[in-house]
TIDOKOL-851221 format. One line per field, with one value per residue: z, x, y of N, C-alpha, C in turn; residue in three letters; residue number from 1; chain. Coordinates in steps of 0.05 Angstrom, whole numbers, plus 5000, padded with zeros to 4 digits. Each point is the difference from the previous one (the first is absolute). Example, Ala and Ser with C-alpha at 12.3 -4.5 7.8 and 13.67 -1.06 7.14 Angstrom:
2
n.w (5156;4986)
n.u (5264;4993)
n.v (4886;5021)
ca.w (5000;5001)
ca.u (4982;5016)
ca.v (5024;5024)
c.w (5000;5014)
c.u (5018;4985)
c.v (5024;5022)
resn (ALA;SER)
resi (1;2)
chain (A;A)
//
This chain:
300
n.w (3373;5005;4999;4985;4985;5014;5001;4972;5002;5019;4990;4973;5014;5010;4981;4987;5017;4972;5002;5004;5024;5009;4998;5008;5017;5000;4994;5022;4993;5021;4982;4981;5014;5010;4977;5000;5020;4998;4979;5012;5006;4974;4981;5022;5003;4999;5019;4980;5005;5018;4992;5002;5006;5019;5012;4989;5023;5000;4993;5019;4984;5000;5026;5003;4986;5006;5023;5000;5005;5021;5008;5002;5009;5019;4997;5002;5015;5023;5001;5007;5024;5013;5002;5004;5020;4996;5000;5015;5009;5005;5034;5019;5030;5012;5025;5002;5016;5014;4997;5018;5003;4989;5017;5023;5002;4997;5024;5015;4995;4998;5026;5008;4989;5014;5017;4996;4985;5034;4990;4990;5002;5013;5003;5023;5011;5016;5009;5004;5017;5014;5009;4981;5005;4971;5012;5026;4985;4983;4999;4986;5012;5010;5012;4998;5021;4986;5014;4988;5027;5003;5000;5024;5000;4972;5003;4992;4995;5017;5020;4985;5026;4988;5015;5015;5019;5025;4999;5019;4990;5012;4991;4973;5003;5005;4978;4982;4978;5007;5003;5023;4991;5015;4984;4981;5013;4998;4981;5004;5006;4979;5006;4986;5016;4971;5003;5022;5025;4992;4992;5017;4975;5002;4976;5016;4995;5022;5007;5012;5006;5026;5007;5028;4989;5023;5010;4992;4971;5006;4980;4994;4995;4977;4999;5019;4988;4976;5013;5015;4985;4984;5012;4985;5004;4978;4994;4969;5002;4980;4988;4974;5002;5020;4997;4968;4999;5025;4989;4977;5015;5011;5005;4987;5004;4970;5019;4986;5003;4973;5010;4973;5009;5007;4976;5000;5004;4991;5020;4977;5015;4995;5012;5008;4980;5003;4978;4993;5013;4976;5015;5019;4970;4994;5026;4994;4981;5007;5019;4992;4982;5021;5007;4983;4983;5004;5022;4994;5030;4992;4980;5021)
n.u (3165;5018;5009;5022;4988;4974;5020;5015;4974;4995;5026;4997;4977;4999;5010;4980;4982;4999;4980;5006;5013;4979;4976;5023;5005;4978;4997;4982;4974;4991;4989;5011;5017;4985;4993;5030;4994;4972;5005;5033;4992;4976;5020;5012;4983;5021;5004;5017;4984;5006;4977;5017;4986;5019;4994;5024;4983;5029;4976;4998;4972;5010;5008;4984;4979;5004;5012;4975;4980;5016;5015;4978;5002;5011;4989;4985;5015;5012;4980;4984;5022;4999;4981;5001;5014;4978;4980;5018;4977;5022;4987;4989;5007;5017;5002;5015;5019;5023;5031;5004;5030;4999;4981;5009;5028;4996;4989;4995;5013;5010;4984;5000;5021;5002;4993;5014;5018;4999;4979;4992;5017;4994;5017;5008;5017;5011;5009;5022;5016;4980;5010;4981;4976;5012;5005;5007;5014;5001;5032;5000;5019;5019;5009;5016;5017;5018;5018;4986;4995;4971;5004;4978;5018;4975;5024;4999;5018;4992;5028;5021;5015;5002;5012;4987;5029;4987;5010;4990;5007;4982;4989;5007;4998;4986;4994;5003;5016;4991;5021;4988;4996;5016;5011;4987;5011;5016;4979;4981;4991;4993;4988;5002;4979;4995;5022;5001;5020;4991;4987;5014;4993;5024;5010;5000;5030;4993;4984;4964;5003;4998;4993;5001;4988;5010;4977;4997;4993;4969;4992;4975;5014;5001;4975;4996;5002;4981;4977;5005;5010;4981;4987;5013;4986;5008;5011;4988;4991;4994;4982;5002;4978;5009;5027;4994;4981;5004;5009;4980;4983;5013;4978;5005;5017;5001;4998;5036;4988;4997;4972;4986;4971;4995;5001;4979;4975;4997;4981;4986;4987;4985;4982;5015;4992;5004;4985;5020;4986;4989;4979;5011;5005;4970;4992;5008;4983;4976;5008;5004;5000;4982;5003;5003;5022;5013;4988;4979;4990;5010;4985;4985)
n.v (1534;4990;5024;4993;5014;4991;4982;5009;5004;4970;4979;5010;4988;4982;4986;5012;4991;4999;5005;5030;4996;4990;5016;5017;4985;4990;5025;4997;5003;5019;4999;5003;5014;5024;4995;4999;5023;5015;4997;5009;5027;5005;4996;5011;5020;5019;5026;5011;5016;5009;5009;5019;5014;4992;4972;4980;4994;4973;4983;4985;4997;5029;5000;4988;5009;5021;4980;4988;5019;5002;4974;5001;5028;4992;4975;5011;5024;4996;4990;5026;5012;4976;5000;5025;4991;4986;5025;4997;4997;5025;4990;5012;4987;5021;4983;5024;4995;5028;5011;5018;4993;4973;4995;5024;4995;4975;4986;5015;5018;4972;4997;5035;5011;4982;5017;5019;4991;4994;5025;4971;5006;4985;5023;4992;5020;4979;5018;4987;5008;4993;4976;5010;4985;4998;4971;4996;5021;4985;4996;5005;5023;4998;5027;4984;5014;4978;4981;4976;4998;5005;4971;5005;5020;5011;5007;5030;5000;5017;5006;5019;4991;5024;4999;5020;4997;5015;5027;5014;5026;5005;4980;4999;5029;4991;4982;5020;5005;4980;4989;4989;4977;5000;5016;5000;4981;5019;5009;5019;4976;5001;4976;4989;4998;5007;5008;5016;4999;4979;5025;5006;4995;4995;5005;4978;4998;4987;5022;5000;5023;4983;5029;4990;5018;5023;4986;5027;4987;4992;4992;5002;5027;5005;5022;4977;4968;5011;4999;4981;4988;5007;4992;4989;4976;4999;4973;5006;4979;5017;4995;5001;4981;5002;4998;4981;5004;4986;4985;5005;5001;4980;4989;4984;4987;4995;4988;5003;4975;5001;4994;4990;5017;4978;4991;5010;4997;5017;4987;4984;4987;4973;4991;4984;4982;5032;4995;5012;5018;4996;5010;4979;4987;5016;5004;4978;5001;5014;4987;4973;5010;4995;4988;4985;4997;5022;4998;5016;4991;4975;5014;5008)
ca.w (4992;5011;4970;5009;4999;5023;5021;5000;5003;5030;5006;4991;5023;5027;5003;4986;5022;4991;4972;4980;4995;4983;4974;4983;4998;4987;4974;4994;5011;5022;4996;4988;5025;5014;4989;4994;5030;5009;4980;5009;5033;5003;4997;5013;5023;5023;5000;5002;4996;5011;4982;5006;4983;5006;4996;5009;5016;4995;5021;5004;4976;4971;5007;5004;4966;4982;5000;4977;4970;4987;4990;4970;4979;4986;4987;4978;4984;4988;4982;4972;4986;4985;4972;4993;4997;4983;4982;4997;5020;5035;5007;5026;5015;5000;5019;4993;5018;4993;5023;5000;4985;4976;4988;4996;4990;4971;4989;5001;4987;4974;4990;4992;4974;4985;5015;4986;4976;4998;5026;5008;5023;5028;5015;5026;5000;5023;4999;5021;5008;5014;4981;4995;4994;4974;4996;5024;5006;4976;4978;4960;4999;5016;4988;5015;4993;5012;4994;5005;5001;5002;4978;4980;4980;4975;4989;4972;4995;4987;4994;5025;5017;5015;5025;5009;5021;4993;5026;5006;5002;5029;5017;4997;5013;5030;5012;4980;4974;4983;4978;4991;5012;5033;5016;5000;5025;5028;4992;5014;4978;4995;4986;4988;5026;4994;4988;5014;4991;4981;4975;4980;4985;4974;4975;5005;4982;5002;4999;5011;5020;5011;5024;5017;5010;5022;4993;4998;5005;4985;4993;4977;4974;4985;5005;5027;4999;4987;5002;5015;4984;5003;5033;5013;5020;4994;4980;4998;4967;4984;4967;4989;4997;5023;5007;4987;5003;5024;4994;4976;5006;5016;5032;5007;4993;5006;5013;4977;5011;4985;4989;4998;5013;4985;4980;5000;4975;5003;4993;5010;5006;4997;5013;4981;4992;4983;4970;5007;4982;4977;5014;5023;4987;4986;5021;5006;4971;4998;5028;4990;4978;5016;5020;4980;5006;5038;5013;4999;5022;4995;4981;5004)
ca.u (5020;5027;5008;5028;4998;4990;5016;5016;4985;4994;5031;5003;4994;5010;5034;4998;4980;4976;4993;5011;5033;5006;4989;5009;5020;4993;5000;4968;4985;4992;4976;5009;5006;4979;4984;5005;5008;4976;4991;5009;4988;4984;5004;5017;4981;5006;5003;5032;5009;4992;5001;4984;5014;5026;5024;4988;5014;4994;4991;5010;5003;5008;5028;5008;5001;5019;5015;4993;4998;5028;5010;4984;4996;5030;4999;4986;5015;5018;4986;5000;5024;5009;4979;5009;5030;5005;4991;5023;4995;5007;4985;4999;5005;5027;5017;5028;5017;5014;5009;4978;5016;5008;4977;4991;5022;5009;4984;4972;5004;5003;4975;4982;4986;4993;4977;4979;4997;4991;4982;4985;5018;4993;5024;4998;5028;5006;5028;5005;5036;4999;5008;4972;4997;4982;4985;4983;4986;4982;5004;5000;5025;5024;5021;5024;5023;5017;4998;4981;5010;4982;4992;4973;4990;5011;5007;5004;5019;4995;5021;5028;5003;5031;5006;5028;5002;5003;4990;5002;5019;5005;5008;5026;5016;4995;5012;5014;4994;5010;5019;5006;4972;5013;4992;4967;4993;4998;4980;4970;4975;4966;4995;4966;4993;4984;5026;5017;5024;5025;4991;5022;5008;5015;5009;5029;5013;4992;4970;4997;5015;4973;5006;4976;5005;4980;4977;4982;4968;4984;4978;4994;4990;5023;5012;5009;5032;5023;5001;5013;5025;4990;5006;5028;4996;5018;5006;4987;5004;4973;5001;5001;4977;5002;5028;5006;5000;5011;5027;5010;4995;5025;4995;5018;5033;5004;5028;5009;5019;5016;4988;4972;4985;4985;4979;4973;4980;4965;4995;4976;4992;4979;4998;5016;4973;4977;5008;4998;4984;5018;5002;5021;5024;5001;5015;5025;5015;5003;5015;5029;4999;4993;5032;5022;5022;4999;4981;5007;5016;5032;5011;4999)
ca.v (4993;5014;5007;5013;5030;5006;4998;5011;5029;4999;5009;5029;5027;4994;5013;5033;5012;5018;4990;5016;4992;4971;5000;5016;4976;4982;5010;5000;5022;4998;4988;4964;4988;4996;4976;4977;4995;4987;4973;4978;4998;4985;4974;4985;5007;5013;5024;4999;5029;5016;5021;5029;5025;5017;4977;4971;4980;4975;4986;4976;4988;5014;4997;4970;4996;5017;4995;4982;5022;5013;4979;4987;5021;5009;4980;5014;5015;4978;4978;5023;5004;4974;4996;5016;4997;4978;5013;5026;5029;4998;5005;4986;5012;4994;5010;5002;5011;5002;5014;5019;5024;4998;5007;5024;5013;4992;4974;5005;5012;4977;4989;5015;4998;4971;4996;5020;4986;4973;5005;4984;4989;5006;4995;5002;5010;4995;5017;4992;4995;4976;4970;4983;4972;5000;4976;5007;5025;5006;5020;4985;4995;5015;5012;5003;5008;4983;4979;4988;4971;4979;4980;4998;5018;5001;5031;5007;5026;5031;5017;4990;5029;5002;5006;5017;5003;5027;5010;5022;5012;5006;4971;4997;5019;4989;4972;4993;4985;4977;4994;4970;4981;4998;5029;4995;4986;5022;5018;5000;4994;4999;4973;4995;4980;4972;4995;5001;5009;4977;5010;5012;4983;5009;4981;5002;4982;4970;5000;5021;5017;5016;5011;5004;5025;5004;5007;5014;5005;4980;5010;4975;5018;5012;5032;5018;4997;5019;5027;4992;5004;5023;5004;4994;4987;4986;4989;4984;4982;5007;4987;5027;5018;5018;5016;5020;5032;5020;4991;5017;5024;5007;4995;4970;4992;4962;4993;4981;4980;4984;4984;5005;4992;4982;5013;4981;4998;4998;4976;5003;4970;4992;4975;4982;4982;5014;5010;5031;5018;5018;5025;5001;4992;5026;5025;4996;5011;5026;5012;4998;5023;5039;4993;4997;4990;4999;5015;5026;5006;5001;5009;5022)
c.w (5017;4975;5013;4995;5023;5025;4994;4999;5029;5013;4996;5014;5024;4997;4994;5019;4995;4970;4971;4994;4986;4971;4983;4999;4977;4970;4997;5015;5030;5005;4997;5028;5021;4990;5011;5027;5001;4994;5017;5035;4995;4997;5022;5027;5020;4991;5002;5002;5021;4982;5014;4983;5001;4989;4996;5007;4996;5027;5011;4984;4979;5010;4996;4968;4992;4991;4973;4973;4991;4985;4972;4987;4988;4988;4969;4980;4985;4972;4975;4984;4984;4970;4983;4984;4973;4974;4991;5022;5027;5009;5029;5018;5009;5025;5004;5030;4995;5025;4999;4987;4967;4989;4992;4973;4966;4987;4991;4969;4975;4992;4989;4966;4990;5014;4975;4977;4997;5024;5014;5022;5029;5015;5027;5004;5035;5012;5037;5004;5010;4978;4995;4989;4979;4996;5017;5007;4980;4972;4975;5002;5014;4979;5020;4995;5013;4994;5011;5007;5005;4979;4988;4979;4977;4995;4976;5010;4978;4992;5025;5015;5016;5030;5011;5021;5005;5032;4993;4996;5035;5014;4993;5012;5031;5011;4974;4976;5005;4977;4991;5018;5018;5018;5001;5026;5020;5000;5001;4967;5004;4986;4996;5016;4987;4989;5025;4994;4988;4969;4984;4990;4976;4984;5004;4982;5006;4999;5018;5034;5017;5023;5013;5022;5023;5002;5014;5004;4977;4992;4975;4979;4990;4998;5027;5004;4984;5022;5032;4990;5001;5024;5016;5017;4993;4964;4991;4966;4994;4975;4986;4989;5026;5006;4976;4998;5018;4992;4983;5015;5024;5028;5012;4991;4994;5002;4992;5034;4986;4990;4997;5016;4982;4984;5005;4982;5014;4983;5000;5006;5006;5009;4988;4994;4997;4981;4999;4965;4981;5008;5011;4982;4984;5015;5004;4974;5005;5024;4980;4981;5013;5016;4979;5010;4989;5009;4998;5018;5001;4975;4999;5012)
c.u (5025;5008;5023;4998;4999;5024;5018;4998;4999;5028;5005;4988;5012;5032;5001;4987;4981;4987;5004;5024;5004;4991;5023;5036;4987;4987;4966;4990;4993;4974;5003;5015;4986;4979;5011;5017;4970;4995;5022;4991;4973;5002;5016;4975;5014;5007;5034;5005;4976;5001;4985;5016;5019;5024;4977;5023;4989;4976;5008;5007;5015;5031;5006;5003;5029;5030;5013;5001;5016;5010;4980;5008;5039;5004;4984;5011;5029;4992;5003;5025;5014;4985;5015;5027;5008;5000;5018;4996;5004;4975;5000;5008;5034;5015;5028;5011;5021;5013;4983;5022;5002;4967;4990;5015;4996;4975;4969;5005;5004;4973;4975;4990;5003;4969;4979;4995;4975;4978;4991;5022;4995;5029;4999;5031;4997;5028;5002;5027;4999;4999;4975;5012;4984;4975;4976;4985;4977;5008;5003;5035;5007;5020;5026;5028;5021;4990;4969;5006;4985;4998;4977;4994;5032;5010;5009;5016;4983;5015;5023;4996;5029;4998;5024;4998;5004;4994;5005;5029;5006;5006;5030;5017;5003;5014;5027;4992;5005;5013;4999;4974;5016;4985;4966;4995;4998;4987;4976;4985;4971;4987;4967;4997;4991;5026;5022;5030;5014;4990;5029;5018;5023;5011;5037;5011;4990;4971;5003;5005;4981;5015;4984;5005;4988;4975;4996;4975;4996;4973;4990;4987;5020;5000;5005;5031;5017;4995;5019;5031;5006;5008;5028;4998;5019;5007;4976;4998;4974;5000;5000;4978;4992;5010;5014;4992;5014;5031;5005;5003;5023;4985;5000;5026;5001;5027;5009;5022;5019;4987;4973;4982;4985;4979;4969;4982;4969;4985;4962;4995;4983;4997;5000;4973;4981;5001;5001;4975;5004;5000;5023;5025;5003;5011;5030;5024;5001;5011;5036;4994;4998;5035;5019;5022;5026;4976;5003;5010;5027;5012;4995;5023)
c.v (5020;5018;5017;5027;5005;4999;5020;5031;5010;5009;5022;5030;4990;5015;5034;5011;5012;4988;5012;4996;4966;5001;5017;4972;4985;5011;4997;5020;4991;4983;4968;4986;4989;4979;4976;4988;4991;4976;4971;4993;4982;4968;4989;4996;5009;5023;5003;5031;5021;5036;5024;5028;5003;4976;4977;4977;4975;4991;4978;4974;5006;4994;4966;4994;5008;4984;4981;5009;5011;4983;4991;5026;4995;4974;4999;5021;4982;4981;5017;5001;4987;4999;5020;5006;4977;5015;5024;5026;4991;5009;4985;5009;4980;5016;4994;5008;5011;5014;5030;5032;4992;5002;5021;5013;4993;4976;5023;5020;4993;4988;5009;4993;4969;4993;5018;4982;4971;4998;4979;4978;5013;4994;5007;4998;5005;5013;4988;4987;4969;4978;4989;4970;5005;4986;5008;5025;5003;5020;4995;5001;5026;5016;5011;5007;4989;4970;4992;4971;4980;4988;5001;5024;4994;5030;5002;5031;5022;5014;4991;5028;4998;5015;5022;5000;5031;5013;5029;5016;5008;4977;4997;5016;4988;4975;4991;4979;4967;4990;4969;4984;4995;5027;4998;4988;5022;5014;4993;4999;5003;4987;4997;4979;4969;4984;4993;5017;4983;5011;5013;4974;5010;4976;4999;4977;4972;4996;5024;5000;5012;5015;5018;5031;5004;5015;5028;5009;4975;5006;4980;5023;5003;5024;5009;4992;5027;5029;5000;5006;5037;5025;4994;4981;4967;4995;4982;4984;5003;5001;5031;5007;5010;5015;5022;5031;5014;4998;5017;5031;5013;4999;4976;5003;4972;4988;4972;4990;4979;4978;5003;4986;4968;5008;4990;5011;5004;4975;5005;4965;4996;4972;4973;4981;5017;5013;5032;5005;5014;5029;5009;4998;5027;5020;4988;5002;5027;5012;5003;5019;5028;4995;5007;4984;5004;5017;5032;5016;5008;5014;5036;5016)
resn (MET;LEU;LYS;ILE;ASP;GLY;ILE;VAL;ALA;PHE;VAL;ALA;VAL;ALA;GLU;ALA;GLY;SER;ILE;SER;GLU;ALA;ALA;ARG;ARG;LEU;ARG;LEU;SER;LYS;SER;VAL;VAL;SER;GLU;ARG;LEU;SER;GLU;LEU;GLU;LYS;THR;LEU;GLY;ALA;ILE;LEU;LEU;HIS;ARG;THR;THR;ARG;LYS;LEU;THR;LEU;THR;GLU;ASP;GLY;THR;ALA;PHE;LEU;GLU;ARG;ALA;ILE;ARG;ILE;ALA;GLN;GLU;VAL;ARG;GLU;ALA;ALA;ALA;ASP;LEU;ALA;GLU;ARG;ARG;GLY;THR;LEU;MET;GLY;PRO;LEU;ARG;ILE;ALA;ALA;PRO;VAL;THR;PHE;GLY;ARG;MET;HIS;LEU;GLY;PRO;ALA;LEU;TYR;PRO;PHE;LEU;ALA;ASP;HIS;PRO;ASP;ILE;GLU;LEU;THR;LEU;ASP;LEU;ASP;ASP;ARG;ARG;VAL;ASP;ALA;ALA;SER;ASP;GLY;TYR;ASP;ALA;ILE;ILE;ARG;HIS;GLY;LEU;ILE;ALA;ASP;SER;ARG;LEU;VAL;ALA;TRP;LYS;LEU;ALA;ARG;SER;ARG;ARG;PHE;LEU;VAL;ALA;SER;SER;ASP;TYR;LEU;SER;ARG;HIS;GLY;MET;PRO;ALA;SER;LEU;SER;ASP;LEU;GLU;ASN;HIS;ARG;GLY;ILE;PHE;TYR;THR;ASN;ARG;GLY;VAL;ALA;ASP;TRP;ARG;PHE;GLN;GLY;PRO;ASP;GLY;ALA;VAL;VAL;ILE;ARG;GLY;LYS;LEU;ALA;PHE;GLY;VAL;ASN;ASN;GLY;ASP;VAL;ILE;HIS;ASP;ALA;ALA;LEU;ALA;GLY;LEU;GLY;ILE;ALA;LEU;LEU;PRO;ALA;PHE;ILE;ALA;GLY;PRO;SER;VAL;ARG;GLU;GLY;ARG;LEU;VAL;GLU;ILE;ASP;VAL;GLY;TYR;ARG;PRO;GLU;PRO;GLU;PHE;ILE;PHE;MET;ALA;HIS;PRO;GLU;GLY;ARG;ASN;PRO;SER;ALA;LYS;LEU;ARG;ALA;ILE;ALA;ASP;HIS;LEU;LYS;LYS;ALA;PHE;GLY;ASP;PRO;PRO;TYR;TRP;GLU;ARG;ALA)
resi (1;2;3;4;5;6;7;8;9;10;11;12;13;14;15;16;17;18;19;20;21;22;23;24;25;26;27;28;29;30;31;32;33;34;35;36;37;38;39;40;41;42;43;44;45;46;47;48;49;50;51;52;53;54;55;56;57;58;59;60;61;62;63;64;65;66;67;68;69;70;71;72;73;74;75;76;77;78;79;80;81;82;83;84;85;86;87;88;89;90;91;92;93;94;95;96;97;98;99;100;101;102;103;104;105;106;107;108;109;110;111;112;113;114;115;116;117;118;119;120;121;122;123;124;125;126;127;128;129;130;131;132;133;134;135;136;137;138;139;140;141;142;143;144;145;146;147;148;149;150;151;152;153;154;155;156;157;158;159;160;161;162;163;164;165;166;167;168;169;170;171;172;173;174;175;176;177;178;179;180;181;182;183;184;185;186;187;188;189;190;191;192;193;194;195;196;197;198;199;200;201;202;203;204;205;206;207;208;209;210;211;212;213;214;215;216;217;218;219;220;221;222;223;224;225;226;227;228;229;230;231;232;233;234;235;236;237;238;239;240;241;242;243;244;245;246;247;248;249;250;251;252;253;254;255;256;257;258;259;260;261;262;263;264;265;266;267;268;269;270;271;272;273;274;275;276;277;278;279;280;281;282;283;284;285;286;287;288;289;290;291;292;293;294;295;296;297;298;299;300)
chain (A;A;A;A;A;A;A;A;A;A;A;A;A;A;A;A;A;A;A;A;A;A;A;A;A;A;A;A;A;A;A;A;A;A;A;A;A;A;A;A;A;A;A;A;A;A;A;A;A;A;A;A;A;A;A;A;A;A;A;A;A;A;A;A;A;A;A;A;A;A;A;A;A;A;A;A;A;A;A;A;A;A;A;A;A;A;A;A;A;A;A;A;A;A;A;A;A;A;A;A;A;A;A;A;A;A;A;A;A;A;A;A;A;A;A;A;A;A;A;A;A;A;A;A;A;A;A;A;A;A;A;A;A;A;A;A;A;A;A;A;A;A;A;A;A;A;A;A;A;A;A;A;A;A;A;A;A;A;A;A;A;A;A;A;A;A;A;A;A;A;A;A;A;A;A;A;A;A;A;A;A;A;A;A;A;A;A;A;A;A;A;A;A;A;A;A;A;A;A;A;A;A;A;A;A;A;A;A;A;A;A;A;A;A;A;A;A;A;A;A;A;A;A;A;A;A;A;A;A;A;A;A;A;A;A;A;A;A;A;A;A;A;A;A;A;A;A;A;A;A;A;A;A;A;A;A;A;A;A;A;A;A;A;A;A;A;A;A;A;A;A;A;A;A;A;A;A;A;A;A;A;A;A;A;A;A;A;A;A;A;A;A;A;A;A;A;A;A;A;A)
//
C-alpha cells in the first residue's frame, strides 16, 4: 500500500538534496527517512533516487514521480493545517509575495516574532517587484503598496502610506526648487516602472491632479529609486517607509508644490473565492498591530 509518509519523505529529500537535511526539516531521524524511502520504492517497484556517498540525484522514474508527489504532499499539509486550525492551532504552508524594499525594511522584521511564536507555520515569502498574479502564480496572498485594481482579489488594508516628493540638494541647486505643479513638468523625474510617468498624483481641490515629469531614470525597485535621488538624477515620489530617514537626516529635501501627494495604503490581498485561512488572517492582524496607525515609519 502506498503511504503518505513515504511520499512526504521523498519530496523532502528531493528538495533538500540529502537525507540528513530532509530528516532535519521533517524532524525525524535519518534512519526513519531512509526506511520510508526504501518502502516507497518497494511499493512502486521503481528506484527513485541514485544514492552515492557524496550526493543524491533523481532517477528518470524519480523525476517523473516528483511533480505529482509534490502536489500530493502539499494537499496533505494543507488538509492537516485546516484540521489544526479548526482546533485553534496555526500550522501548515503559506506563500506570500511582497515588494523587495518593503519586504526587506519592514515586512520581514515584523514577521520574525510572529513566526517565532508559531513555529508550525511554513511561510514562504517571495520578494519580487514585478506584478505577480496571486491566483495563477500559486500565492495565498500578495502584499502591495498602492491601489490594487485586480477585481479577482480581495484586499485588506494593513497600514496607510504617506509619500514624499524629494530630491537631493545638489539636484535642486542645479535645476532649481519647483514651487508649483506646473513647475514639476519641466523637471527630471525618477519613476517606478510598474507605475509609469503618470505616478505623480496630487490631491487637487477638484480631485486628483496628475503631473507628467520628464523621464530621467526608470526602475522597478524602491531602493534604487532612493539611491538615484540621492545621486542627484532627479525628483522622486517615494513612500515615507523608504525616504523618511533620508529626509530627517537632510540627505534628501522634501519638495512642497502646494499640493499633497495622494495618500496610499499597504494592502494584503488574497484571491477572490478562496476562503482565507486562519493563519493568513492571523498574520494580517499581527502586521496591522506591528505597523501601527499611524505607521511607525511616519512617527519617527
